[in-house]
C-alpha positions, 0 to 999 in steps of 0.5 A: 079650801083647796090644796095643790095636788102633789105627784108623790109623798116625797114632794110634801117637803117642797110643798111646805117650803113653798108656803108663804111666810106672811099672810096673803089674801086668798091663801089660807096656809102659811109657814110659821118662823119655826117651820110649822104651818099656820091656818088663817081664818078671818083674822084668826091664826090656827096652829097645832099642838100634839099630845103623845098616845103611848103603849105603856106595856111596850114603852112606845109612842104609837101616835099623837092627838092634835089639838087646835090653838087659836090666836085672834086679833090682838093676839088674844088666845081663843078656845076652839069652842069660842071659834066654832061657836062663832061660825054657826053657818054649816058651810062655814063650820065645814070649811073651818073644821077642814082647814083645822085638820089640814093644819094639823096634818101639815104640822104632823108631816113637818114634824117627821113623825111616822105614827098615827095622827088622831084628829077630832071632828066637831060634833055639829059637823056629823049632821052638817054633811049629808053625803060622804064623810071623809071624801073631801079630807081624803083628797087633802091627805092624798095631796099631802102624801099622808096615808089615810090609814095613819089618820084616826078620825075621832068623834066627840063624847056627845056623838054617842047619843045618836048611834045611828048617825055615829055609825053612818059617819064612821062607816063613811070615814072607814070607806075613805080609808081612815081609822076611827075612834069613839069617845065614851063616858063609861064602859056601859056606854060602849056596850050599847054602841058596840053592835052597830058602831065600827070603831078601831079605838075606844077612848075613855077618860081615866076619871071614869074607871079605877086605875088604882091597885086592884081597880082593873075590874072596872076596865076589864068589862070594856075589854070584853066588848071591844072586839078588834078595837083598842082601848085608849085611856085618856087624861091619865095625870099620874102613871097608873100602877098597871094597865092591861097589855094592849091598852094605850094611854094618853095624858100628862103622865106621858107627855103634855101637848107640844108644838110639834112632834119632833123626831129625836136625831139618830133614833126611832123615838118621837118626843 
């Protein structure tokens, strides 16, 4: 998939406005009636929802994670797992993953947010690309006027089982100007990865740590090994009594995935 080169970030709005409203042969992107962007993949429609990532101590939204929504033929909803599993060929997988991330980037820009955009990469993509991870997507975000240091490339939990490959991939993404995030199953998993994996963010499921009263002991060992990386606790379903300063949170307690990250008129807040 190729996108036209833009002369400056200010022209992103012009590019969005030029997208067709109806599906056209050979064009993988089009506008939706609500002003968002839809990707077309062999009859499937790819769209985005965004969940906020917040700093509870400061009461601020620092970014959003994008999730893929897929409508198949007959408007049946498909899971990302179903779609990616149906594309077993490496070249198709790479093209699908890049299209999905491009749709997210465009929808993020259409929403007018100025925070971080967290984007997942499919686990099979890590081994499918033998050369420079992130180089092709860097050209996409450059064309759209989205600074790469506002994009956080997030690797799946299973990637931790191959630390050498994970380190290689993340260093490539960082070399291309992106920030990177690693999902871990437990604090001990990160302690094993930390010496060789250069992450900006470490994400851990709230189910794997104790966030209740007096439970900070379960997360403090993780904080001791993060270095300059920041911890994000995910799947927080109910507001915890407290989190250590600097720990970010994501989950239904702080916002559900929504179609677009919309700016509240007259404020610096994103809802």
